[in-house]
C-alpha positions as CSV (number, residue, x, y, z in Angstrom):
1,X,2.3,-5.4,13.1
2,X,1.9,-3.2,10.0
3,X,0.0,-4.0,6.8
4,X,1.3,-2.3,3.7
5,X,-0.8,-1.7,0.6
6,X,0.2,-1.1,-3.0
7,X,-3.1,0.1,-4.5
8,X,-3.8,-0.4,-8.2
9,X,-6.7,-0.2,-10.5
10,X,-6.7,-4.0,-11.1
11,X,-4.6,-5.5,-8.3
12,X,-3.8,-4.6,-4.7
13,X,-0.5,-5.8,-3.2
14,X,-0.3,-6.6,0.5
15,X,2.7,-6.9,2.7
16,X,3.3,-7.2,6.5
17,X,6.0,-6.2,8.9
18,X,6.6,-6.1,12.6
19,X,7.0,-2.5,13.8
20,X,10.8,-2.7,13.4
21,X,10.7,-4.4,10.0
22,X,11.6,-5.9,7.7
23,X,8.5,-6.2,5.5
24,X,7.5,-9.3,3.7
25,X,5.2,-9.7,0.6
26,X,1.9,-11.3,1.7
27,X,-0.6,-11.5,-1.1
28,X,-2.2,-9.9,-4.1
29,X,-5.9,-9.2,-4.4
30,X,-7.4,-9.0,-7.9
31,X,-10.4,-6.7,-8.1
32,X,-12.7,-4.9,-10.5
33,X,-14.5,-6.0,-13.6
34,X,-14.3,-9.8,-14.2
35,X,-13.4,-10.6,-10.6
36,X,-15.5,-11.5,-7.5
37,X,-14.5,-8.2,-5.9
38,X,-16.3,-5.7,-8.0
39,X,-16.1,-2.4,-6.0
40,X,-14.2,-0.5,-3.4
41,X,-16.4,-1.3,-0.4
42,X,-16.0,-5.1,-1.0
43,X,-12.2,-4.6,-1.6
44,X,-11.9,-2.7,1.7
45,X,-13.8,-5.4,3.6
46,X,-11.4,-8.0,2.2
47,X,-8.4,-5.9,3.2
48,X,-9.7,-5.2,6.7
49,X,-10.2,-9.0,7.2
50,X,-6.5,-9.5,6.3
51,X,-5.6,-6.7,8.7
52,X,-7.5,-8.4,11.4
53,X,-6.0,-11.8,10.7
54,X,-2.5,-10.3,10.7
55,X,-3.1,-8.2,13.9
56,X,-2.3,-4.9,12.1
57,X,-2.0,-1.9,14.4
58,X,-1.5,0.4,11.4
59,X,-2.1,0.3,7.7
60,X,0.4,2.0,5.4
61,X,-0.9,2.8,1.9
62,X,1.4,3.8,-1.0
63,X,0.2,7.0,-2.5
64,X,1.7,9.3,-5.1
65,X,3.2,12.5,-3.9
66,X,1.6,15.6,-5.4
67,X,4.9,16.4,-7.2
68,X,5.1,13.0,-8.9
69,X,1.8,13.3,-10.8
70,X,1.7,15.2,-14.0
71,X,-2.1,15.6,-14.3
72,X,-2.7,13.6,-17.5
73,X,-6.2,12.1,-17.7
74,X,-5.2,8.6,-16.7
75,X,-3.1,9.8,-13.8
76,X,-5.9,12.2,-12.6
77,X,-8.4,9.3,-12.7
78,X,-5.9,7.1,-10.7
79,X,-5.3,9.9,-8.2
80,X,-9.1,10.2,-7.7
81,X,-9.4,6.5,-7.3
82,X,-6.8,6.2,-4.6
83,X,-8.3,9.2,-2.8
84,X,-11.7,7.4,-2.9
85,X,-10.0,4.2,-1.7
86,X,-8.4,6.0,1.2
87,X,-11.7,7.7,2.2
88,X,-13.5,4.3,2.1
89,X,-10.8,2.6,4.1
90,X,-10.6,5.3,6.7
91,X,-14.4,5.3,7.2
92,X,-14.5,1.6,7.6
93,X,-11.9,1.1,10.4
94,X,-10.4,2.7,13.5
95,X,-7.0,1.3,12.6
96,X,-4.7,4.2,11.8
97,X,-4.2,4.7,8.0
98,X,-0.9,6.4,7.0
99,X,0.1,7.3,3.4
100,X,3.6,6.7,2.2
101,X,5.2,8.0,-1.0
102,X,5.1,5.1,-3.5
103,X,7.3,6.6,-6.2
104,X,9.5,4.0,-7.7
105,X,8.1,1.1,-5.6
106,X,7.0,-0.8,-8.8
107,X,10.3,-0.2,-10.5
108,X,12.2,-1.4,-7.4
109,X,9.9,-4.5,-7.2
110,X,10.7,-5.2,-10.8
111,X,14.4,-5.1,-10.1
112,X,14.0,-7.3,-7.0
113,X,12.0,-9.9,-8.7
114,X,13.7,-9.7,-12.1
115,X,10.4,-9.7,-13.9
116,X,8.0,-7.0,-15.2
117,X,4.3,-7.1,-14.9
118,X,3.7,-10.2,-12.8
119,X,1.0,-10.0,-10.1
120,X,3.4,-11.0,-7.3
121,X,5.2,-7.8,-8.0
122,X,2.4,-5.9,-6.4
123,X,3.0,-7.6,-3.1
124,X,6.7,-6.9,-3.4
125,X,5.9,-3.3,-4.1
126,X,3.8,-3.2,-1.0
127,X,6.8,-4.5,1.0
128,X,9.0,-1.8,-0.6
129,X,6.5,0.9,0.5
130,X,6.2,-0.6,4.0
131,X,10.0,-0.8,4.4
132,X,10.3,2.9,3.3
133,X,7.8,3.9,6.0
134,X,9.6,1.9,8.7
135,X,13.0,3.4,7.7
136,X,11.6,6.9,7.8
137,X,9.9,6.2,11.1
138,X,13.3,5.1,12.6
139,X,14.9,8.3,11.3
140,X,12.2,10.5,12.9
141,X,12.5,8.6,16.2
142,X,16.3,9.0,16.1
143,X,16.0,12.7,15.5
144,X,13.5,13.1,18.4
145,X,15.8,11.1,20.7
146,X,18.8,13.2,19.8
147,X,17.0,16.5,20.4
């Protein structure tokens, strides 16, 4: 079972999928100022509890590709925040952590849900990221099998 994560500065979307897919939105975790989950270590503990409950064998985290980020101040801060999140997550678990390009996941989630800016969209975006990872894994496996 895979756990997919769409990391955001205010919300984290979670999705699950068996190794062959498809992914399904699971939940959204609100975090940061004004919520019970105030910092990354607490957020990571909550996520790892979900991973344990779901029997996750890998965690797939949506991450921007280097090419997709123009380094404006807000984007640079967000990139640093996700790098800190990944470092905190990796240091807290032995479950393999894999990053997957998250470009367009939110836009696709908006199209799939028909709404913009709703919290549930973050879980749908996590499912989009997870499905992308699963599909690319199938292609890599097919290429190795054909060789």
